[in-house]
C-alpha positions as CSV (number, residue, x, y, z in Angstrom):
1,M,4.9,12.7,3.0
2,R,7.2,14.3,5.0
3,T,5.6,18.1,4.2
4,I,2.9,17.7,6.2
5,D,2.0,20.9,7.8
6,R,0.3,19.5,11.1
7,I,0.7,16.2,12.8
8,L,-1.8,14.9,15.7
9,I,-0.7,12.1,18.4
10,V,-3.9,11.0,20.9
11,Q,-3.4,9.7,24.3
12,T,-5.8,10.4,26.8
13,A,-4.7,7.1,28.7
14,F,-2.7,7.3,32.4
15,L,0.5,9.5,33.2
16,G,2.5,6.8,32.8
17,D,1.2,5.9,29.4
18,V,1.7,9.7,27.9
19,V,5.7,9.6,29.3
20,L,5.6,6.1,27.1
21,T,4.0,8.2,24.4
22,I,6.6,10.6,24.3
23,P,9.5,8.5,22.3
24,L,7.0,8.4,19.8
25,I,6.9,12.2,19.4
26,Q,10.6,12.5,19.4
27,V,10.9,9.9,16.8
28,V,8.3,11.7,14.7
29,R,10.2,15.1,15.2
30,Q,13.5,13.2,13.6
31,F,11.5,12.1,10.5
32,F,9.0,15.4,10.4
33,A,11.6,18.3,11.2
34,F,9.4,21.1,10.4
35,S,6.2,19.7,11.3
36,K,4.0,20.8,14.0
37,I,3.1,18.2,16.5
38,D,0.2,18.4,18.8
39,L,-0.9,16.3,21.4
40,V,-4.0,15.4,22.9
41,V,-4.3,14.1,26.4
42,L,-5.8,14.6,29.8
43,P,-5.4,17.8,31.8
44,R,-3.8,15.8,34.5
45,A,-1.0,14.9,31.9
46,A,-0.8,18.6,30.2
47,D,1.7,20.2,31.9
48,L,3.9,17.5,32.0
49,V,4.4,17.7,28.3
50,R,3.9,21.2,27.5
51,T,7.4,22.2,27.9
52,H,8.5,19.8,25.3
53,P,10.3,21.2,23.0
54,D,8.8,18.7,20.3
55,V,5.1,19.2,20.8
56,H,3.8,22.2,19.2
57,Q,0.3,22.5,21.0
58,V,-1.2,20.4,23.8
59,I,-5.0,19.8,24.0
60,E,-6.6,19.0,26.4
61,Y,-9.6,16.4,26.9
62,D,-11.2,16.4,30.4
63,K,-13.4,13.0,29.4
64,R,-14.3,12.5,32.9
65,G,-15.1,15.6,33.9
66,Q,-16.3,19.3,32.2
67,D,-15.7,17.6,28.7
68,K,-17.4,14.1,29.7
69,G,-20.2,13.1,27.1
70,I,-21.3,14.0,23.7
71,A,-21.2,17.9,23.9
72,G,-17.4,17.7,25.1
73,F,-16.3,15.3,22.4
74,L,-18.2,17.7,19.4
75,R,-16.5,20.7,21.1
76,L,-12.9,18.8,20.9
77,L,-14.0,17.6,17.1
78,R,-14.2,21.1,16.3
79,Q,-10.9,21.9,17.7
80,I,-9.3,19.4,15.8
81,R,-10.8,20.0,12.6
82,S,-10.3,23.6,12.9
83,H,-6.2,22.7,12.5
84,K,-6.7,20.1,9.1
85,Y,-4.1,17.9,10.4
86,G,-2.6,15.6,7.5
87,L,-1.8,12.8,10.0
88,A,-3.1,11.4,13.2
89,I,-1.2,8.5,15.0
90,V,-3.2,7.1,17.9
91,P,-1.2,4.8,20.5
92,H,-4.5,4.9,22.4
93,R,-6.8,1.7,21.6
94,S,-10.0,3.3,22.2
95,L,-12.9,3.4,19.8
96,R,-13.6,7.3,21.3
97,S,-9.7,8.1,20.0
98,A,-10.6,6.4,16.6
99,L,-13.9,8.0,16.3
100,L,-12.3,11.3,17.2
101,V,-9.3,11.1,14.4
102,S,-11.7,9.7,11.6
103,L,-14.5,12.3,12.4
104,A,-12.2,15.0,12.1
105,G,-11.6,13.9,8.5
106,I,-7.5,13.5,8.7
107,P,-6.7,11.6,5.4
108,I,-3.9,9.6,7.3
109,R,-4.8,7.7,10.9
110,I,-2.6,5.2,12.6
111,G,-3.4,3.2,15.1
112,F,-3.0,-0.5,16.2
113,D,-4.9,-3.6,15.0
114,N,-6.4,-4.7,18.1
115,S,-7.9,-0.8,18.7
116,T,-11.4,-1.1,19.4
117,G,-12.3,1.4,16.6
118,R,-9.5,-0.1,14.1
119,W,-11.9,0.2,10.8
120,L,-12.0,3.7,11.2
121,Y,-7.9,3.8,11.1
122,S,-6.5,4.3,7.1
123,K,-3.8,2.2,8.2
124,T,-2.9,-0.4,11.3
125,V,0.2,-2.1,13.0
126,R,0.1,-5.2,14.5
127,Y,0.3,-4.6,18.3
128,R,3.1,-6.8,19.1
129,Q,3.1,-8.5,23.1
130,D,7.0,-9.0,22.9
131,L,7.7,-5.1,22.7
132,H,8.2,-2.6,25.3
133,E,5.3,-0.1,25.1
134,I,8.1,2.4,24.0
135,E,9.0,0.3,21.0
136,R,5.6,-0.8,20.5
137,N,4.4,3.0,20.1
138,I,7.1,3.6,17.7
139,S,6.4,0.7,15.6
140,L,3.2,2.8,14.9
141,L,5.4,4.6,12.3
142,E,6.4,1.5,10.1
143,A,2.5,2.3,8.9
144,L,4.9,5.1,6.8
145,G,7.7,2.8,6.3
146,I,9.8,4.3,9.0
147,H,11.6,1.7,10.9
148,H,13.1,3.0,14.1
149,H,15.8,0.3,15.8
150,S,17.7,2.5,18.2
151,R,16.7,3.1,21.9
152,E,14.7,6.1,22.4
153,L,14.0,7.3,26.2
154,P,11.3,10.0,26.9
155,K,12.5,13.1,28.2
156,L,10.8,15.5,30.6
157,Y,11.9,19.2,31.3
158,P,11.3,21.1,34.1
159,T,11.2,24.5,34.1
160,P,13.2,27.0,36.4
161,P,10.0,27.5,38.2
162,D,9.9,24.0,39.2
163,V,13.5,24.1,39.9
164,Q,12.8,26.8,42.2
165,R,10.1,25.1,43.8
166,I,12.1,22.0,44.6
167,D,15.0,24.1,46.3
168,K,12.2,25.4,48.4
169,L,10.5,22.3,49.4
170,L,13.8,20.5,50.3
171,F,14.6,23.8,52.3
172,D,11.0,23.8,53.9
173,L,11.1,19.9,55.0
174,E,14.4,20.8,56.5
175,V,16.2,17.8,54.3
176,S,20.0,17.3,56.0
177,H,22.0,16.0,52.7
178,P,19.6,16.8,49.5
179,S,22.7,15.7,47.4
180,N,22.2,12.1,49.1
181,M,18.2,11.5,48.5
182,I,16.3,8.6,47.7
183,A,12.8,8.5,46.3
184,I,10.0,6.4,47.3
185,A,6.6,6.3,45.3
186,P,4.6,3.9,47.1
187,G,0.9,5.0,45.5
188,T,-1.0,3.2,42.5
189,I,-4.6,3.8,42.3
190,W,-4.7,-0.6,41.8
191,N,-4.1,-1.9,45.4
192,T,-3.1,-5.5,43.8
193,K,0.3,-3.2,42.4
194,R,1.1,-1.7,45.8
195,W,3.6,-3.5,47.9
196,L,2.9,-3.5,51.7
197,K,3.2,0.2,53.4
198,E,4.7,-1.7,56.6
199,R,7.5,-2.9,54.3
200,Y,8.0,0.6,52.5
201,A,8.3,1.8,56.1
202,E,10.8,-0.7,57.2
203,L,12.6,-0.4,53.7
204,A,12.5,3.4,54.4
205,A,13.7,3.1,57.9
206,H,16.8,1.0,56.9
207,L,17.9,3.7,54.1
208,A,17.9,5.9,56.7
209,E,20.0,4.3,58.4
210,D,22.1,3.7,55.8
211,R,22.4,8.0,55.9
212,Y,20.0,8.8,52.9
213,E,17.3,11.1,53.0
214,V,14.1,9.3,52.0
215,I,11.8,11.3,50.0
216,L,8.1,9.7,49.8
217,I,6.3,11.4,46.7
218,G,2.7,11.3,45.4
219,G,-0.2,12.9,44.5
220,E,-2.9,14.4,46.5
221,E,-4.5,11.1,47.2
222,D,-1.2,9.1,48.2
223,K,-1.0,11.7,50.9
224,P,-2.7,9.6,53.9
225,L,-0.7,6.8,52.9
226,C,3.0,8.4,52.7
227,R,2.2,10.5,56.0
228,E,1.4,6.6,57.8
229,I,4.8,5.0,56.0
230,K,6.6,8.4,57.6
231,E,5.1,7.8,61.3
232,M,5.8,4.3,60.7
233,S,9.2,4.3,59.6
234,G,10.2,6.5,63.0
235,S,13.2,8.4,61.4
236,S,13.5,11.7,60.9
237,R,15.5,11.2,57.8
238,V,12.1,10.1,56.1
239,Y,10.1,12.9,54.4
240,S,6.7,13.3,52.7
241,A,6.4,15.6,49.7
242,A,3.1,13.9,48.6
243,G,0.7,16.0,47.3
244,L,2.5,19.5,47.1
245,L,4.2,19.5,43.8
246,S,3.1,19.5,40.0
247,T,3.6,16.3,37.9
248,L,7.0,18.2,36.4
249,Q,8.1,19.1,39.9
250,S,7.7,15.7,40.7
251,A,10.0,15.0,37.9
252,E,12.4,17.2,38.9
253,L,12.7,16.0,42.6
254,I,13.2,12.6,41.6
255,R,15.7,14.1,38.9
256,R,18.0,14.9,42.1
257,C,17.6,11.6,43.4
258,K,20.0,9.1,43.7
259,L,17.6,6.2,43.1
260,L,13.9,5.7,42.8
261,I,11.7,3.1,44.6
262,S,8.3,2.3,43.2
263,N,5.2,0.2,42.2
264,D,4.2,-0.6,38.6
265,S,3.1,3.3,38.1
266,A,3.8,6.5,36.6
267,P,6.7,7.9,38.8
268,L,8.7,4.8,37.9
269,H,8.4,6.3,33.9
270,F,9.0,9.6,35.6
271,A,12.5,8.6,36.5
272,V,13.2,6.7,33.4
273,A,12.6,10.1,31.8
274,V,15.0,12.0,33.8
275,G,17.5,9.7,34.2
276,T,17.5,8.3,37.8
277,P,17.8,4.7,38.3
278,V,14.5,2.7,39.3
279,V,14.0,0.1,41.6
280,A,10.7,-1.5,40.6
281,I,8.5,-3.7,42.5
282,F,5.5,-5.9,40.5
283,G,3.2,-7.4,42.1
284,A,-0.3,-8.6,40.2
285,T,1.5,-7.3,36.8
286,V,4.3,-8.3,35.1
287,P,7.2,-6.6,33.4
288,E,6.4,-8.5,29.8
289,F,3.4,-6.6,29.1
290,G,5.9,-4.1,28.2
291,F,5.7,-1.3,31.1
292,A,8.8,-2.2,33.0
293,P,11.6,0.7,33.4
294,Y,13.6,1.0,30.3
295,G,16.3,2.9,31.7
296,K,19.8,0.3,31.0
297,H,20.4,-0.1,34.4
298,D,17.0,-0.5,36.1
299,T,15.7,-3.2,37.6
300,V,12.4,-5.2,39.0
301,V,11.6,-7.3,41.7
302,E,8.9,-9.5,41.4
303,T,7.9,-13.3,42.8
304,L,8.3,-16.0,39.8
305,G,6.3,-19.0,39.5
306,L,3.1,-18.3,40.7
307,S,0.6,-20.0,38.6
308,C,-1.8,-17.1,39.5
309,R,0.5,-14.0,38.0
310,P,-0.6,-12.0,36.2
311,C,-3.8,-11.5,37.7
312,S,-4.7,-8.8,35.0
313,I,-3.1,-6.3,32.9
314,H,-4.0,-3.2,35.6
315,G,-4.2,-5.2,38.5
316,G,-7.6,-4.7,40.7
317,N,-8.6,-3.7,43.9
318,K,-8.3,-7.5,45.7
319,C,-6.3,-10.0,45.0
320,P,-8.4,-12.9,43.6
321,I,-7.4,-15.6,45.2
322,K,-7.0,-13.8,48.5
323,T,-3.3,-14.9,49.0
324,F,-1.9,-11.3,47.6
325,E,1.5,-14.0,47.4
326,C,2.9,-11.8,44.7
327,M,3.9,-9.1,46.9
328,K,3.8,-10.9,50.5
329,A,6.7,-12.8,49.3
330,I,8.8,-10.0,48.1
331,T,10.6,-9.2,51.6
332,V,12.5,-6.0,52.7
333,E,15.7,-7.8,52.9
334,K,15.5,-8.3,48.9
335,V,14.3,-5.3,47.9
336,H,17.2,-3.5,50.1
337,R,19.7,-5.8,48.5
338,R,18.5,-4.9,45.1
339,V,18.6,-1.0,46.1
340,E,22.2,-1.1,47.0
341,E,23.1,-3.1,43.5
342,V,22.0,-0.7,41.6
343,L,23.3,2.3,43.7
344,E,26.7,0.5,43.2
345,R,26.1,0.2,39.8
346,S,25.7,3.8,39.2
347,A,27.8,5.1,41.5
348,S,30.3,3.0,39.5
349,L,29.2,4.4,36.3
350,L,29.8,7.9,37.5
351,G,33.4,7.1,38.6
352,R,32.8,7.7,42.3
């Protein structure tokens, strides 16, 4: 088993899901030291994992763009077949992912027992609701008799050019004290997972008054939101880097910050992967789904005791009962207090 020459891992979900798959890759490397580990991801996630030392090759699959449809799937299938993989591990639970590894003729194919294409796998593992997603993904190795119980954090590897890009960004933004930064990631594609922009602005203003440099981060789609929050804060210590950075550059920026404040979205997993403490704000979703920040000293702010929560596993565009109480009940004071607690804990751990 451990002489398998090439291993394929398929994860074509969101950016955060790819980061949460990295610990699986790292554990596979521990048990298959001489195998080549390849990874199928969406193009947006490719740069995030391309520099990881445990990944041999990143295979991009633009399933919503140029590879959309049967022709794109067949191109990918031909590529996968040509590598003659001996083992496929598929944390993604779609039928398409199961079809890919099955039609590619990979002899050992492992997926979850609740995957849409579970009958296409040669081995399945029970999808456990009581585990964090990192632990769930690693549990797929139980199909090979591998039981890994130690805590495995994801790791990201920004390059020297990424480091230089952040140096230039902080210079261009005229950040006064880059050693005293806090990052805020206010965006998410699901509206019910987004804390109110007015409260993010008020929190940013409070943190600026506390003498922190507040950096708003996000993708191109988050630029208007971050610009508005910056303007609403009314502070010269609040800056927006939204739409200016690649995924790995964003990770490097987060690495330099004392703390990240985020919705239930990909940046919180970036922070875990670079060792930055997280204060995560959860609304429509709950930590029990397994996607909470995984760092030892990370924390979640949420509204407990609501019968309507969670309303779905991903969140949605509108609150189903039109109250949005899960987010409205989370005050600026509560989040600010939690930020102070995490900063105090992390400072004491560093001996400051």
